[in-house]
C-alpha positions in Angstrom: 81.5 87.5 187.4 81.2 89.3 190.9 78.3 91.7 191.1 78.4 94.8 193.2 75.4 93.4 195.5 77.7 90.1 196.4 80.3 92.7 197.4 78.2 94.4 199.7 76.5 91.4 201.3 80.1 89.5 201.4 80.8 88.2 205.1 84.4 87.8 204.7 85.3 91.4 204.7 85.5 92.3 201.1 83.4 95.5 201.1 85.7 97.0 203.9 89.0 96.0 202.2 87.5 97.9 199.0 86.5 100.9 200.9 90.0 101.0 202.4 91.7 100.6 199.3 89.8 103.5 197.8 90.6 105.6 200.8 94.2 104.9 200.6 94.1 105.4 196.7 92.5 108.9 197.2 95.1 109.9 199.6 98.0 108.8 197.4 96.7 110.5 194.2 96.1 113.7 196.2 99.3 113.8 198.0 102.2 116.0 196.8 103.9 114.9 194.2 107.3 115.2 195.3 107.1 114.4 199.0 110.7 113.0 198.2 112.9 113.5 195.3 112.4 110.3 192.9 116.3 109.8 192.8 118.4 107.2 193.7 122.2 106.4 193.5 122.9 105.3 189.8 124.6 102.1 190.8 123.2 101.1 194.5 119.6 102.2 193.8 119.6 104.0 197.2 117.1 106.6 197.7 118.7 109.9 197.3 117.4 113.6 197.8 119.1 117.1 197.1 118.0 117.9 200.4 120.3 115.3 202.0 123.4 117.4 200.6 124.9 119.4 203.6 127.2 122.3 201.9 125.7 125.7 202.0 125.6 125.7 198.3 124.4 122.7 196.2 124.3 122.2 192.5 122.3 119.4 190.9 123.0 119.1 187.1 120.2 116.9 185.3 120.8 115.5 181.9 119.0 113.1 179.4 120.3 109.9 178.3 124.2 110.2 179.2 125.2 107.7 176.9 124.2 109.9 173.9 126.7 111.6 172.2 125.2 114.9 172.6 125.0 114.3 176.4 128.8 114.3 176.6 129.1 117.7 175.1 125.9 119.3 177.2 127.0 117.8 180.5 130.7 117.6 180.7 132.5 117.1 183.9 132.6 120.3 185.9 136.0 121.9 187.1 134.2 124.3 189.1 133.6 121.5 191.6 137.2 119.9 191.4 138.5 123.3 192.3 135.8 124.6 194.8 136.6 124.9 198.4 135.8 121.2 200.4 132.8 121.4 201.8 131.3 124.6 200.7 129.4 123.4 197.4 128.0 119.9 197.0 127.2 118.8 193.4 125.7 115.9 191.8 124.6 114.9 188.3 121.1 113.3 187.8 120.6 111.2 184.8 117.4 110.4 183.1 118.6 106.9 181.9 119.1 103.4 183.2 121.5 102.2 185.5 123.4 100.1 182.7 123.6 103.1 180.1 125.0 105.3 183.3 127.8 102.9 184.1 128.8 102.4 180.4 129.0 106.3 180.2 131.0 106.8 183.4 133.5 104.0 182.5 134.7 106.6 179.7 133.7 109.9 181.0 134.4 109.9 184.7 133.1 113.0 186.8 134.3 114.0 190.2 130.8 114.2 191.7 128.1 111.9 192.7 125.8 110.5 190.0 122.3 109.9 190.7 119.1 108.5 188.3 115.8 109.6 188.0 113.4 107.1 189.2 109.9 108.5 188.9 107.2 108.4 186.3 106.7 112.0 185.8 109.8 113.7 184.7 108.4 116.8 183.5 106.9 117.5 187.1 110.3 116.8 188.5 112.0 119.4 186.2 109.2 121.7 187.3 109.6 121.5 191.0 113.1 122.4 190.3 112.2 125.5 188.2 112.6 124.1 185.1 109.0 125.0 183.6 110.1 124.7 179.9 111.4 121.0 180.4 114.4 121.3 178.4 117.5 119.1 179.2 119.9 119.8 180.5 119.5 121.9 183.3 121.1 123.1 186.2 119.7 124.1 189.7 122.2 126.1 192.4 120.4 126.1 195.8 121.5 127.8 198.9 118.8 126.6 201.2 119.9 128.5 204.4 118.8 131.6 203.0 116.2 130.2 200.1 118.2 131.0 197.1 117.7 129.0 194.1 118.4 129.7 190.3 117.8 127.4 187.7 119.9 127.5 184.5 118.1 125.8 181.5 120.5 124.4 178.5 124.0 124.0 178.4 126.0 125.3 181.2 129.6 126.3 181.3 132.1 126.5 184.0 131.9 130.6 184.0 127.7 130.4 184.3 127.9 127.7 186.9 130.5 129.5 188.9 128.6 132.9 188.5 125.6 131.3 189.9 127.5 129.5 192.9 128.9 132.8 193.7 125.7 134.6 193.6 124.4 132.0 196.0 127.2 132.3 198.6 126.8 136.1 198.2 123.2 136.2 198.8 123.5 133.9 202.1 126.6 135.8 203.6 
């Protein structure tokens, strides 16, 4: 068993390595929780971020396990995006599930927008970072970054409510 005084007296740099590891761990723990979104493409694991979406209005719809029967009802395909002016709204679905389950769900329930997978370890803080302080699923975020508009809709959302939120974002940023 290695004792503390042996570490301090070690000639191989062990003490310095432990000190560096301690400093790095402290820095990592004090960094903002979401410097980058903990998101990835569901099938390619490529890192993704809502900030990378380029349209003036972006919509992120976050659902729980998409393979669950209730998820189909709560996060159905969205006609809003299918009929939106090209380039004016970017929409992405975010699933809190495994790639395998997402793939199985999409085989029988195809959607017209990109689907990403939450890859982080603290979904509660992820939801809070997008205004979902309650932690309920599903939830949607409508953002217009140019003017700082952001609206979070918790619970089920229908096309009418989502369209109203997108229109409010567009109006705010004229």
